[in-house]
C-alpha angles and dihedrals in degrees: 000000000000090000090054091052091050093048090047091051091050091049092052090047091052091048091051092047091048091049091049090049092051091046093050090050090049092048091048090050092049089048091049090048091054095046094047091053093056097082112085124240126238125251090279093054091253111157125216136186115202090333096314115125111231126217137275086057117213123226110250094238100128094044089049091051090052092050092048091048090055090051115096142160092276098046115130091232116053136188118263120189095215104032099032094237141353141177114290116239116252093005134131129212119247091249091052094236098109126055125177128210126224091280092057093252126130108250142043125320112283118250093217097214102093140070112272133239108193119196122196133189146079136307092312091060091040089053104240119192095021137077119255093260087061098047131106092245091053095051092046090052092049093047095044107035092161087071134062108232112211114195110211093166116130128191115253097013123153120219087257093057091047087055093049089049090050090049090052095048100039092056091055106036109015097213118217095230126022120200116188119196111229103200100165097214086068086071088068090051088058086073092056136085106168107047093206090066090054098040116019116212093026117158089215099087097178131105126237136214119247139188116250121175089346095306133100116247127190086030112167092032128237113283116249092244091057101043099093092042090052093050094044090058097031097135088066095043123106087225092066088076091063101038107100093191095056123084114170093211091062089064098049119110114241124184096230091054089066083084107080091204092057090045089056092051089047091053091056095042094045106025122195115282109262126172118236131205111276132041116040095358093053096043092053094046094050091045089055092047089056089059093066112095121215093346133145119218123221113205109224112186117198116226096260091053094047089052089054090049089052088057094044123302146349116267087234097046093129093050092048090049093052092047090051091051093051100037143020107272123187105209118191093180096114093051092045094050091057090063135076105263092219090064094048101056138049091169089299120026118310122227088270092051092048091049091055090050090051092049090053091052093047091049091054094045093047091051091047091052091052093053 
């Protein structure tokens, strides 16, 4: 009889402990649900948790409409049907830092009586975050006054757009020296067509062409008036086949994702698809590099990549090695590593960082002249 009482007591104790355990799990889940709902959503209703995009993803229609509404006939960046976008001639950026000449290039009007150094690339070549007198083009012009430096860099460009820009210009002007900025993150942009899928919240609302199986797609690009319509019905668009950063399943409503806590767990278990250096990304980037004729590449490491190099190696070391074997690559890594990183970057390169890049280019060109 006593044994039965003991076993009954143990049973009740186990039941109570189990109930407390279940209750604690439930309370934790409720707490997590409350905490994960604190962060606000973006204009499209897209939820995030500490920067992680939560499923179901929302199509960036509203944010695109806002970006397009802010676009006007005097905007510094303008739509281009072949390149996607470019710098507007005789325009000025809203922050007053960037001013374009009559050719749509950042910098003063060209004199037209000198040999030409043409530089192509993205925002690093353009000189984002600094005034003109702190930009790469400025320092090159100061260090090589016998040349006219033409800055064909455009914010947000992929390596593919830089090539198409080069193709357009080279056929018209035949510059004497061509410098192409190799900023490796651009290789990821090569996989993209609609910028909002690659970088949500971007203020560049346009689409871009890309190479797919050796051919250009989205060429000419989607007209401004049709961009939001295209994105709103993207699952049925032909372009969805070529947009690396779009996976239709990520946008599908699922009952269990109504729980924000479960959506957060899902985001960590199944992170957003992001291309890495190597494989398809590397192959496409190197294929595009091979299309440039008689060009010199300037390696431009973003801050996060230079920090990784300081600790060991670049995440794209193999690609950089292959590029260096097949082409002339000016690599300022050694000079940059000798400096305090905080003085080199202000988002993009600071004036000091751009000066180091320019010195690397001038050193190469001077040695080439002596040979």
